[in-house]
NUDOGU-224469 format. One record per residue (C-alpha): residue number from 0; residue in three letters; y, z negated, x negated. Coordinates in Angstrom, 3 decimals. Example, Ala and Ser with C-alpha at 12.3 -4.5 7.8 and 13.67 -1.06 7.14 Angstrom:
! NUDOGU-224469
{nr:0, rest:ALA, y:-4.500, z:-7.800, x:-12.300}
{nr:1, rest:SER, y:-1.060, z:-7.140, x:-13.670}
This chain:
! NUDOGU-224469
{nr:0, rest:MET, y:2.471, z:-19.900, x:20.729}
{nr:1, rest:TRP, y:0.758, z:-20.247, x:24.120}
{nr:2, rest:GLU, y:-1.877, z:-22.508, x:25.655}
{nr:3, rest:SER, y:-5.313, z:-21.164, x:26.552}
{nr:4, rest:ARG, y:-6.210, z:-21.511, x:30.239}
{nr:5, rest:LYS, y:-9.914, z:-21.591, x:29.357}
{nr:6, rest:LEU, y:-9.439, z:-24.335, x:26.776}
{nr:7, rest:PRO, y:-6.410, z:-26.442, x:27.766}
{nr:8, rest:GLY, y:-4.589, z:-27.867, x:24.794}
{nr:9, rest:LEU, y:-5.682, z:-25.091, x:22.465}
{nr:10, rest:LYS, y:-2.666, z:-23.324, x:21.051}
{nr:11, rest:GLN, y:-3.109, z:-19.613, x:20.428}
{nr:12, rest:ARG, y:-1.028, z:-16.592, x:19.560}
{nr:13, rest:PRO, y:0.099, z:-14.599, x:22.597}
{nr:14, rest:PRO, y:-1.894, z:-11.389, x:23.097}
{nr:15, rest:ILE, y:-0.427, z:-8.243, x:21.528}
{nr:16, rest:LEU, y:-0.067, z:-5.304, x:23.886}
{nr:17, rest:LEU, y:-0.737, z:-2.295, x:21.691}
{nr:18, rest:GLU, y:0.465, z:0.144, x:24.315}
{nr:19, rest:ALA, y:3.932, z:-1.385, x:24.095}
{nr:20, rest:PHE, y:4.439, z:0.219, x:20.679}
{nr:21, rest:HIS, y:5.065, z:3.895, x:20.161}
{nr:22, rest:PHE, y:4.833, z:5.151, x:16.595}
{nr:23, rest:MET, y:6.978, z:8.093, x:15.579}
{nr:24, rest:VAL, y:4.638, z:9.070, x:12.732}
{nr:25, rest:ASP, y:2.489, z:12.009, x:13.823}
{nr:26, rest:ALA, y:-1.224, z:11.495, x:13.163}
{nr:27, rest:GLN, y:-1.938, z:15.221, x:12.884}
{nr:28, rest:ALA, y:0.820, z:15.660, x:10.323}
{nr:29, rest:VAL, y:-0.609, z:12.817, x:8.246}
{nr:30, rest:ALA, y:-4.107, z:14.305, x:8.460}
{nr:31, rest:ALA, y:-2.771, z:17.663, x:7.276}
{nr:32, rest:LEU, y:-1.012, z:15.933, x:4.380}
{nr:33, rest:THR, y:-4.294, z:14.513, x:3.084}
{nr:34, rest:PHE, y:-5.556, z:18.019, x:2.308}
{nr:35, rest:GLU, y:-2.845, z:18.352, x:-0.356}
{nr:36, rest:PHE, y:-4.966, z:16.237, x:-2.694}
{nr:37, rest:ARG, y:-6.543, z:18.686, x:-5.140}
{nr:38, rest:ASP, y:-8.518, z:16.636, x:-7.692}
{nr:39, rest:MET, y:-12.097, z:17.436, x:-6.709}
{nr:40, rest:SER, y:-13.430, z:15.272, x:-9.569}
{nr:41, rest:ASP, y:-12.113, z:12.036, x:-8.011}
{nr:42, rest:GLY, y:-14.982, z:11.250, x:-5.655}
{nr:43, rest:GLN, y:-13.720, z:7.825, x:-4.584}
{nr:44, rest:THR, y:-10.347, z:9.155, x:-3.479}
{nr:45, rest:LEU, y:-12.010, z:12.065, x:-1.682}
{nr:46, rest:LYS, y:-14.250, z:9.618, x:0.213}
{nr:47, rest:SER, y:-11.210, z:7.516, x:1.142}
{nr:48, rest:LEU, y:-9.455, z:10.624, x:2.455}
{nr:49, rest:GLU, y:-12.493, z:11.455, x:4.576}
{nr:50, rest:LEU, y:-12.427, z:7.977, x:6.120}
{nr:51, rest:ILE, y:-8.681, z:8.244, x:6.732}
{nr:52, rest:ARG, y:-9.075, z:11.576, x:8.544}
{nr:53, rest:MET, y:-11.774, z:10.073, x:10.763}
{nr:54, rest:LEU, y:-9.512, z:7.130, x:11.605}
{nr:55, rest:LEU, y:-6.616, z:9.466, x:12.452}
{nr:56, rest:GLU, y:-8.809, z:11.645, x:14.657}
{nr:57, rest:TYR, y:-10.793, z:9.040, x:16.576}
{nr:58, rest:SER, y:-8.609, z:5.936, x:16.699}
{nr:59, rest:PRO, y:-6.122, z:5.457, x:19.557}
{nr:60, rest:ASP, y:-3.825, z:3.328, x:17.360}
{nr:61, rest:PRO, y:-4.357, z:4.277, x:13.697}
{nr:62, rest:PHE, y:-0.942, z:2.947, x:12.598}
{nr:63, rest:SER, y:-1.045, z:-0.378, x:14.459}
{nr:64, rest:ARG, y:-1.402, z:-3.441, x:12.245}
{nr:65, rest:GLU, y:-3.122, z:-5.135, x:15.223}
{nr:66, rest:GLN, y:-6.074, z:-2.735, x:15.069}
{nr:67, rest:PHE, y:-8.746, z:-4.420, x:12.971}
{nr:68, rest:THR, y:-11.833, z:-2.343, x:13.823}
{nr:69, rest:PRO, y:-12.183, z:-0.656, x:11.460}
{nr:70, rest:GLY, y:-8.582, z:-1.093, x:10.324}
{nr:71, rest:HIS, y:-5.314, z:0.825, x:10.146}
{nr:72, rest:ILE, y:-3.154, z:3.117, x:8.051}
{nr:73, rest:THR, y:-0.955, z:1.624, x:5.336}
{nr:74, rest:CYS, y:1.053, z:3.210, x:2.517}
{nr:75, rest:SER, y:2.012, z:2.396, x:-1.057}
{nr:76, rest:GLY, y:4.557, z:3.669, x:-3.534}
{nr:77, rest:LEU, y:3.786, z:4.683, x:-7.091}
{nr:78, rest:VAL, y:7.355, z:4.376, x:-8.327}
{nr:79, rest:PHE, y:8.330, z:5.673, x:-11.757}
{nr:80, rest:ALA, y:11.395, z:4.310, x:-13.502}
{nr:81, rest:PRO, y:14.305, z:6.682, x:-14.155}
{nr:82, rest:ASP, y:12.988, z:7.098, x:-17.725}
{nr:83, rest:ALA, y:9.614, z:8.218, x:-16.264}
{nr:84, rest:ARG, y:7.745, z:5.893, x:-18.661}
{nr:85, rest:ARG, y:7.098, z:2.824, x:-16.482}
{nr:86, rest:ILE, y:5.829, z:2.067, x:-12.990}
{nr:87, rest:LEU, y:7.039, z:-0.551, x:-10.515}
{nr:88, rest:ILE, y:4.656, z:-3.415, x:-9.650}
{nr:89, rest:VAL, y:4.980, z:-6.543, x:-7.511}
{nr:90, rest:TYR, y:3.220, z:-9.907, x:-7.713}
{nr:91, rest:HIS, y:1.920, z:-10.579, x:-4.204}
{nr:92, rest:ARG, y:2.405, z:-14.198, x:-3.133}
{nr:93, rest:ARG, y:-0.665, z:-14.537, x:-0.867}
{nr:94, rest:LEU, y:-3.113, z:-12.416, x:-2.860}
{nr:95, rest:GLY, y:-1.985, z:-13.756, x:-6.230}
{nr:96, rest:ARG, y:-2.152, z:-10.421, x:-8.039}
{nr:97, rest:TRP, y:-0.032, z:-7.563, x:-9.262}
{nr:98, rest:LEU, y:-0.006, z:-4.580, x:-6.906}
{nr:99, rest:LEU, y:1.934, z:-1.446, x:-6.187}
{nr:100, rest:PRO, y:4.628, z:-2.049, x:-3.532}
{nr:101, rest:GLY, y:3.616, z:-1.006, x:-0.036}
{nr:102, rest:GLY, y:2.634, z:-2.166, x:3.416}
{nr:103, rest:HIS, y:2.306, z:-1.295, x:7.088}
{nr:104, rest:VAL, y:3.768, z:1.555, x:9.103}
{nr:105, rest:GLU, y:6.501, z:0.528, x:11.541}
{nr:106, rest:PRO, y:7.148, z:2.180, x:14.943}
{nr:107, rest:SER, y:10.586, z:3.312, x:13.713}
{nr:108, rest:ASP, y:9.243, z:5.211, x:10.673}
{nr:109, rest:ASP, y:9.556, z:8.930, x:11.362}
{nr:110, rest:THR, y:7.167, z:10.069, x:8.610}
{nr:111, rest:ILE, y:4.468, z:8.401, x:6.531}
{nr:112, rest:ASP, y:6.325, z:8.937, x:3.250}
{nr:113, rest:ALA, y:9.425, z:7.397, x:4.838}
{nr:114, rest:ALA, y:7.288, z:4.340, x:5.622}
{nr:115, rest:ALA, y:6.238, z:4.129, x:1.955}
{nr:116, rest:SER, y:9.827, z:4.411, x:0.674}
{nr:117, rest:ARG, y:10.987, z:1.777, x:3.199}
{nr:118, rest:GLU, y:8.283, z:-0.638, x:2.025}
{nr:119, rest:VAL, y:9.311, z:-0.122, x:-1.597}
{nr:120, rest:LEU, y:12.940, z:-0.855, x:-0.723}
{nr:121, rest:GLU, y:12.064, z:-3.949, x:1.343}
{nr:122, rest:GLU, y:9.766, z:-5.442, x:-1.300}
{nr:123, rest:THR, y:11.743, z:-4.598, x:-4.435}
{nr:124, rest:GLY, y:15.248, z:-3.475, x:-3.468}
{nr:125, rest:VAL, y:14.630, z:-0.192, x:-5.325}
{nr:126, rest:SER, y:15.782, z:3.041, x:-3.681}
{nr:127, rest:VAL, y:13.506, z:6.000, x:-4.356}
{nr:128, rest:ALA, y:13.589, z:9.790, x:-4.091}
{nr:129, rest:ASN, y:11.355, z:12.838, x:-4.515}
{nr:130, rest:GLY, y:8.422, z:11.458, x:-2.547}
{nr:131, rest:ARG, y:5.135, z:13.283, x:-3.008}
{nr:132, rest:PHE, y:1.619, z:12.569, x:-1.763}
{nr:133, rest:ALA, y:-0.532, z:11.386, x:-4.676}
{nr:134, rest:GLY, y:-3.794, z:9.924, x:-3.376}
{nr:135, rest:ALA, y:-5.493, z:7.361, x:-1.155}
{nr:136, rest:ASP, y:-7.718, z:4.302, x:-1.203}
{nr:137, rest:VAL, y:-9.599, z:2.478, x:1.576}
{nr:138, rest:HIS, y:-10.083, z:-1.172, x:0.675}
{nr:139, rest:GLY, y:-10.895, z:-4.481, x:2.354}
{nr:140, rest:ILE, y:-8.360, z:-7.164, x:3.258}
{nr:141, rest:PRO, y:-9.560, z:-10.801, x:3.401}
{nr:142, rest:ALA, y:-9.391, z:-12.645, x:6.709}
{nr:143, rest:LYS, y:-6.462, z:-15.002, x:7.241}
{nr:144, rest:ARG, y:-5.589, z:-17.273, x:10.123}
{nr:145, rest:HIS, y:-5.582, z:-14.994, x:13.189}
{nr:146, rest:GLU, y:-6.571, z:-11.792, x:11.382}
{nr:147, rest:PRO, y:-10.235, z:-10.913, x:10.744}
{nr:148, rest:TYR, y:-11.461, z:-9.047, x:7.712}
{nr:149, rest:HIS, y:-10.420, z:-5.402, x:8.050}
{nr:150, rest:LEU, y:-9.738, z:-2.222, x:6.102}
{nr:151, rest:HIS, y:-6.463, z:-0.814, x:4.873}
{nr:152, rest:HIS, y:-6.573, z:2.977, x:4.840}
{nr:153, rest:ASP, y:-3.859, z:3.344, x:2.247}
{nr:154, rest:LEU, y:-1.938, z:6.511, x:1.408}
{nr:155, rest:LEU, y:-0.226, z:6.656, x:-1.978}
{nr:156, rest:PHE, y:3.102, z:8.397, x:-2.610}
{nr:157, rest:ARG, y:4.729, z:9.047, x:-5.960}
{nr:158, rest:PHE, y:8.477, z:8.416, x:-6.203}
{nr:159, rest:ARG, y:11.238, z:8.396, x:-8.787}
{nr:160, rest:ALA, y:13.463, z:5.308, x:-8.745}
{nr:161, rest:GLU, y:17.182, z:5.954, x:-8.477}
{nr:162, rest:ALA, y:17.972, z:2.866, x:-10.586}
{nr:163, rest:GLU, y:16.109, z:0.123, x:-12.473}
{nr:164, rest:ALA, y:17.676, z:-2.925, x:-10.785}
{nr:165, rest:PHE, y:15.318, z:-4.766, x:-8.424}
{nr:166, rest:THR, y:15.127, z:-7.868, x:-6.224}
{nr:167, rest:CYS, y:12.260, z:-9.876, x:-4.736}
{nr:168, rest:SER, y:11.160, z:-10.313, x:-1.141}
{nr:169, rest:GLU, y:9.336, z:-13.020, x:0.820}
{nr:170, rest:GLU, y:6.014, z:-11.368, x:-0.042}
{nr:171, rest:SER, y:6.761, z:-10.653, x:-3.702}
{nr:172, rest:ARG, y:6.860, z:-13.577, x:-6.095}
{nr:173, rest:ALA, y:7.898, z:-11.269, x:-8.926}
{nr:174, rest:VAL, y:8.744, z:-7.624, x:-9.612}
{nr:175, rest:ALA, y:8.394, z:-5.788, x:-12.919}
{nr:176, rest:TRP, y:8.506, z:-2.394, x:-14.587}
{nr:177, rest:CYS, y:5.191, z:-1.872, x:-16.351}
{nr:178, rest:ALA, y:4.528, z:0.606, x:-19.186}
{nr:179, rest:PRO, y:0.983, z:1.832, x:-19.984}
{nr:180, rest:GLU, y:0.823, z:-0.370, x:-23.091}
{nr:181, rest:GLU, y:1.491, z:-3.410, x:-20.843}
{nr:182, rest:PHE, y:-1.427, z:-2.806, x:-18.453}
{nr:183, rest:ASP, y:-3.482, z:-5.538, x:-20.165}
{nr:184, rest:ARG, y:-0.569, z:-7.963, x:-20.030}
{nr:185, rest:TYR, y:-0.359, z:-7.555, x:-16.279}
{nr:186, rest:ALA, y:-4.172, z:-7.626, x:-15.924}
{nr:187, rest:ILE, y:-4.315, z:-4.003, x:-14.796}
{nr:188, rest:PRO, y:-7.847, z:-2.756, x:-15.536}
{nr:189, rest:ASP, y:-8.103, z:0.151, x:-17.943}
{nr:190, rest:LYS, y:-11.510, z:1.240, x:-16.604}
{nr:191, rest:ARG, y:-12.554, z:2.532, x:-13.201}
{nr:192, rest:THR, y:-13.048, z:-0.374, x:-10.822}
{nr:193, rest:PRO, y:-15.734, z:0.011, x:-8.098}
{nr:194, rest:GLY, y:-14.117, z:0.701, x:-4.754}
{nr:195, rest:VAL, y:-10.776, z:1.684, x:-6.237}
{nr:196, rest:GLY, y:-9.640, z:5.293, x:-6.527}
{nr:197, rest:SER, y:-8.057, z:6.536, x:-9.741}
{nr:198, rest:GLN, y:-5.182, z:8.894, x:-10.386}
{nr:199, rest:ARG, y:-4.052, z:10.768, x:-13.487}
{nr:200, rest:LEU, y:-0.462, z:11.680, x:-12.832}
{nr:201, rest:THR, y:1.472, z:13.763, x:-15.340}
{nr:202, rest:ILE, y:5.202, z:13.139, x:-15.531}
{nr:203, rest:ALA, y:7.749, z:13.632, x:-18.307}
{nr:204, rest:TYR, y:5.095, z:15.269, x:-20.533}
{nr:205, rest:GLU, y:2.932, z:12.142, x:-20.417}
{nr:206, rest:THR, y:-0.358, z:11.556, x:-18.589}
{nr:207, rest:ILE, y:-0.682, z:7.980, x:-17.384}
{nr:208, rest:PRO, y:-4.049, z:6.705, x:-16.073}
{nr:209, rest:LEU, y:-3.495, z:4.636, x:-12.917}
{nr:210, rest:ARG, y:-5.426, z:2.979, x:-10.148}
{nr:211, rest:SER, y:-4.108, z:3.925, x:-6.690}
{nr:212, rest:ILE, y:-4.471, z:0.323, x:-5.517}
{nr:213, rest:PRO, y:-5.127, z:-1.871, x:-8.561}
{nr:214, rest:VAL, y:-7.549, z:-4.721, x:-7.872}
{nr:215, rest:LEU, y:-6.130, z:-7.231, x:-10.321}
{nr:216, rest:ARG, y:-7.285, z:-10.607, x:-11.555}
{nr:217, rest:PRO, y:-5.365, z:-13.546, x:-10.061}
{nr:218, rest:SER, y:-2.941, z:-14.693, x:-12.750}
{nr:219, rest:LEU, y:0.561, z:-16.011, x:-13.102}
{nr:220, rest:PRO, y:3.308, z:-13.436, x:-13.689}
{nr:221, rest:PRO, y:3.691, z:-12.721, x:-17.436}
{nr:222, rest:ARG, y:7.414, z:-13.225, x:-17.081}
{nr:223, rest:PRO, y:9.423, z:-14.846, x:-14.262}
{nr:224, rest:ALA, y:11.097, z:-11.812, x:-12.721}
{nr:225, rest:CYS, y:12.121, z:-13.352, x:-9.402}
{nr:226, rest:GLU, y:10.971, z:-16.897, x:-8.831}
């Protein structure tokens, strides 16, 4: 904390010098990756990808979590269990909802999919493999303390978990493996939600309808996975 010279006594956060951070992730490589999405019927995801390409092309710091206008790049992991029948979800402490694991890009991440796999490991303790680009969603993040309302330009990667065991993190109140028949139990909507892209990913001879970033109703975890 530091004291404002204009308003003595007012405690503020020290200014963040964006130029002090150098991100290893290459913006052009990420932009090229977005063209791998092939589902031309998913208009919401296609619009999100268009916005992400614009951010990558015109923003000086697209990966910086300190860039709030219009926002920054994030990534999420759609992690399938080893049996390929369930997906990994986390109960976010601040937002009070079940989400896919994910978060911000760090300067040390060498690729965007490496950032997604790191976030999965940090939030759940689950190691993943076979990363593949699966979709995108641009969505709003509520203001909090020193952060204004801004947009997360989120890239989704599909992974296969190497094992089922998981742990919780400071951000995750609970972690769970969720099968399609449990979507209602975890308040995952089974219909298209405005502003949320959808994916239909086929794995292990089964097509599972998913939301790239589920906007879920605030609710307590159905079972205490990691209190």
